[in-house]
DOGU-676482 format. One line per field, with one value per residue: z, x, y of N, C-alpha, C, O in turn; residue in three letters; residue number from 1. Coordinates in pm, whole numbers, plus 32768, in hexadecimal, padded with zeros to 4 digits. Layout:
<lumzas>
nz c(Z;...)
nx c(X;...)
ny c(Y;...)
caz c(Z;...)
cax c(X;...)
cay c(Y;...)
cz c(Z;...)
cx c(X;...)
cy c(Y;...)
oz c(Z;...)
ox c(X;...)
oy c(Y;...)
code c(ALA;...)
pos c(NUM;...)
</lumzas>
This chain:
<lumzas>
nz c(81B5;82F9;836E;8450;854A;8579;85EC;85B5;8561;8674;86E9;8815;890C;8972;88A4;87D6;8823;882F;872E;86A9;873D;86B4;85B5;85E0;8624;8541;849A;84FF;84BA;839F;8392;83E0;830B;8254;8192;81FE;830E;8305;82B5;83B0;845B;83CD;83A5;8441;851C;84E0;83C6;8369;83A5;82EC;8203;81FE;81ED;80ED;8065;8086;8018;7F1B;7ECB;7EFE;7E33;7D51;7D8F;7D49;7C33;7BDB;7C2F;7BC3;7A90;7ABD;7AEA;79E9;7953;79A3;7984;7861;7763;76C3;7587;746D;73B0;724A;7191;70D6;6F5C;6E55;6D1C;6BD3)
nx c(772B;771B;771C;782A;77F0;76EB;75F9;7588;743F;738C;746F;751E;75AF;76A2;76EA;7713;77F7;789E;78AD;791E;7A17;7A64;7A81;7B54;7C25;7C4C;7C96;7D92;7E1F;7E2D;7EAB;7FBA;8015;803E;811D;81BE;81BA;8240;832F;8379;839E;845F;8548;866B;8651;8717;8738;863F;8628;86D6;8671;858E;8603;867B;8584;8524;85EA;85B3;84C4;84F5;85B2;8506;8465;850E;8541;8427;8407;84CA;846C;838B;83E7;846E;8394;831B;83E7;841E;83E8;82AA;8276;828C;8195;817B;81A0;80BE;8104;80D8;80D3;8103)
ny c(79F2;7A91;7BC3;7C24;7C9B;7C78;7BC6;7A72;7A01;799E;7960;7945;7A38;79D8;790D;79B5;7A46;796B;792A;7A14;7A06;791E;797E;7A3A;799C;791E;79E1;7A2B;794B;7965;7A4B;79FE;7987;7A51;7B24;7C00;7BAD;7A9B;7B04;7B9D;7AD2;7A19;7ACB;7B5B;7C7C;7D59;7D1F;7D4D;7E5F;7EC7;7E98;7F30;8025;801A;7FEF;80F9;819B;8156;81BD;82C3;82E7;82C9;8398;8460;8466;8490;8588;8603;85E6;8680;8780;87B2;87BC;88A9;896D;8983;8A4B;8ABA;8A68;8B3C;8BB6;8BA2;8CB3;8D3F;8D61;8E3B;8E08;8EA2)
caz c(822E;8326;83AB;84CD;85BA;8550;863B;8567;857C;86B7;872E;88A0;8915;897C;881E;8783;8851;8808;8698;86AB;8751;8663;8547;85F7;861A;849F;845D;8535;846C;8315;83AB;83EA;8277;8216;8175;825F;838B;82F9;82BD;8433;8482;83AD;8388;84C2;8522;849A;8344;834F;838C;827F;818C;821B;81C9;8064;801C;8096;7FB8;7E88;7ECC;7EF6;7D96;7CFF;7DAF;7D0B;7BAF;7BC0;7C48;7B48;7A31;7AD7;7AE0;7971;78FF;79CB;7956;77D8;7730;766E;7506;7435;734D;71FB;715F;7021;6EFF;6DEA;6C9D;6B6F)
cax c(7768;76D9;777B;7878;77BA;7653;75C7;752F;73B6;7379;74F7;753E;7630;770F;76F4;7729;787A;78EC;78BF;7972;7A86;7A96;7AC8;7BCF;7C91;7C66;7CDC;7E0C;7E6D;7E5B;7F17;804D;804A;805D;81B4;820D;81C6;82A4;83BE;83B0;83B8;84D0;85B6;8681;8623;8771;8724;85B2;8638;8735;85FC;8538;8646;8683;852F;8506;864F;859A;847A;853D;85EA;8484;8420;8557;8525;83B1;8424;8508;8410;8331;8443;84A2;8326;8306;8448;842F;839C;8262;8289;823C;813D;81C7;8167;8092;8140;8076;8118;80CB)
cay c(7A11;7AFC;7C39;7BFD;7CF1;7C6E;7B39;7A3B;79FA;7933;7941;799A;7A90;796A;78D6;7A18;7A5D;78F0;7934;7A94;79D3;78D0;79C9;7A89;7933;78F2;7A67;7A31;78D6;7989;7AB9;79C8;796C;7ADC;7B39;7C46;7B4D;7A47;7B66;7BA3;7A46;79EE;7B22;7BA6;7D18;7DA5;7D09;7DAB;7EF3;7EFB;7E76;7FA0;8080;7FEE;801E;8182;81C4;8144;8213;834B;8315;82E2;841F;84E3;845D;84D5;8628;8652;85F6;86EC;87F9;87C3;87E6;8935;89E8;8992;8ABE;8A86;8A6B;8BBF;8B92;8BC5;8D36;8D34;8DBF;8E53;8E1C;8ED7)
cz c(826C;8356;8429;8539;85C2;8587;85BA;85A7;85E0;8702;87B8;88A5;8925;8902;87E1;87A6;880D;8774;8685;86CA;86F6;85DD;855E;85D8;858B;8472;846D;84EF;83EB;8337;838D;8370;822B;8202;81C8;82ED;8387;82F4;833B;8476;8461;839C;8425;84B8;84E6;8402;8334;833B;830E;81FF;819C;81D0;8127;802F;8024;802A;7F22;7E7F;7EC8;7E59;7D32;7D0B;7D54;7C7E;7B86;7BC2;7BE6;7AC1;7A36;7AB6;7A56;7931;7931;7990;78B4;77AC;76D3;75F3;74C8;73B5;72BB;71B6;70DB;6FE2;6E81;6D75;6C3B;6AF6)
cx c(772F;7738;77B5;7838;771C;761A;7582;7495;73C5;740E;74EF;75BD;76B2;774A;772B;77CC;78CC;791A;791C;7A10;7ACA;7ADF;7B37;7C57;7CB8;7CBC;7D64;7E79;7E85;7EB2;7FA3;8070;805C;80F0;81E6;821E;8237;832E;83BC;83D2;843B;857A;85D9;8663;8696;8750;86A8;85D0;8691;86BB;85AA;8584;8682;8611;8503;8570;8610;8522;84A7;8573;8584;8451;8471;8538;848E;83D0;8469;84C4;83A7;8361;844E;8413;8301;8355;8444;83AD;8328;8287;824B;8205;8178;8168;813D;80E9;80D9;80D7;80DD;80EC)
cy c(7A7F;7B6C;7C01;7C32;7CC6;7BD3;7AFE;7A32;798B;7915;798D;79D9;7A2D;7933;7935;7A33;79DC;78EA;798B;7A57;797A;7911;7A07;7A15;7908;796A;7A5B;79B5;7904;79FE;7A78;79A3;79ED;7AF9;7B8E;7BE8;7AE3;7A9D;7B65;7B46;7A2A;7A3D;7B51;7C41;7D6A;7D88;7D4D;7E2B;7F1F;7EDF;7EF4;8017;806E;8029;80A9;81BE;81BF;8196;82B7;8354;8308;834A;848E;84C5;8496;8568;866A;8655;8674;8780;8826;87EE;8890;8995;89F2;89F4;8A75;8AAE;8AEB;8B8C;8BD5;8C49;8D10;8DA7;8DCF;8E67;8E45;8E88)
oz c(8220;835D;8469;859D;861B;8536;8564;8619;85BE;8750;87C5;885E;88E5;88F2;87A1;8748;87C1;8748;864C;8681;86E2;85A9;8502;8598;8567;842C;8411;84ED;83B5;82E7;833B;8359;81BB;8261;81EC;832A;83E8;832F;835E;84D2;84BA;838F;8478;844A;84B1;83BE;82D5;82DB;82D9;819D;8131;8182;80F7;7FDC;7FC9;7FE3;7EC7;7E0C;7E8A;7E12;7CC1;7CAF;7D20;7C48;7B16;7B65;7BBA;7A7B;79D7;7A7E;7A38;78DA;78E3;7968;7880;77CB;769E;75EB;74EB;7363;72C7;71AB;7086;700F;6E58;6D6E;6C30;6A88)
ox c(770A;77B0;7772;7848;76D9;7617;754D;747E;73FE;7418;74C2;761F;7719;77C4;778E;781B;792C;7982;797F;7A6F;7B43;7B49;7B87;7CBF;7D25;7D1F;7DB2;7EF4;7EEB;7F0E;7FF2;80E9;8090;813C;8256;8289;8281;8391;8414;8423;848F;85EA;8581;8660;866D;874E;86AF;85A6;868A;86C3;8581;8548;86B8;861A;84BB;8542;862E;8517;846A;8560;859C;840C;843E;8509;847F;83B7;8458;84D7;837C;8322;8441;8419;82D0;8327;8463;8337;833F;82BE;81D8;8240;81A6;80EF;817D;810B;8095;8121;806C;80BF)
oy c(7AD9;7B4F;7BB1;7BED;7CFB;7B76;7B45;7A5B;7924;78B6;79FF;79C1;7A3E;7928;790F;7A36;79EC;78BA;795F;7A71;797B;78EE;7A15;7A27;78DB;7958;7A74;79B9;78D8;7A0F;7AA6;799A;79E6;7AE7;7B6B;7BE3;7ACE;7A73;7B17;7B57;7A20;7A0C;7B69;7C79;7DD1;7DEE;7D9A;7E6C;7F8E;7F29;7F21;8060;80D2;8084;80D3;8217;820D;81C1;830F;83B7;8333;8376;84F1;8529;84C7;85B4;86DB;86B8;86B6;87D9;889C;8845;88E1;8A01;8A5E;89EA;8A08;8B1C;8B08;8B46;8C47;8C3A;8CD3;8E14;8D72;8EC9;8E15;8EAA)
code c(MET;THR;GLN;PRO;ASP;THR;PRO;MET;VAL;GLY;GLU;SER;ILE;GLU;GLU;HIS;VAL;ARG;ARG;LEU;GLU;ASP;GLN;VAL;ARG;GLU;LEU;ARG;LYS;ARG;GLU;SER;LEU;TRP;PRO;PRO;SER;LEU;VAL;ARG;ARG;LEU;LEU;PRO;PRO;GLU;ALA;ARG;LYS;HIS;LEU;ARG;ALA;ALA;GLN;ARG;GLU;ARG;LEU;LEU;ALA;VAL;ARG;ALA;VAL;ILE;ASP;ALA;ALA;ILE;GLN;ARG;THR;GLU;GLU;SER;PRO;ARG;PRO;LYS;ARG;PRO;GLU;SER;LEU;HIS;ILE;GLU)
pos c(1;2;3;4;5;6;7;8;9;10;11;12;13;14;15;16;17;18;19;20;21;22;23;24;25;26;27;28;29;30;31;32;33;34;35;36;37;38;39;40;41;42;43;44;45;46;47;48;49;50;51;52;53;54;55;56;57;58;59;60;61;62;63;64;65;66;67;68;69;70;71;72;73;74;75;76;77;78;79;80;81;82;83;84;85;86;87;88)
</lumzas>
């Protein structure tokens, strides 16, 4: 397959534009099968709004867990090395 912006050898400008338009149409068909596109068509706006808010809350929860883990590692004192004891 050639690059979309590169005309094929012997291709006129009109043929090149037609080929690009065909590629755009094909991409739009594929996009309509993409899950977010399906969600947009199947769910009402209010439901999508709630789902986005729920996703944000999940991400905030994960962030809180990670922040707590980082804080624990920063606050814990380094273990002291055992002192050498000389036994006679």
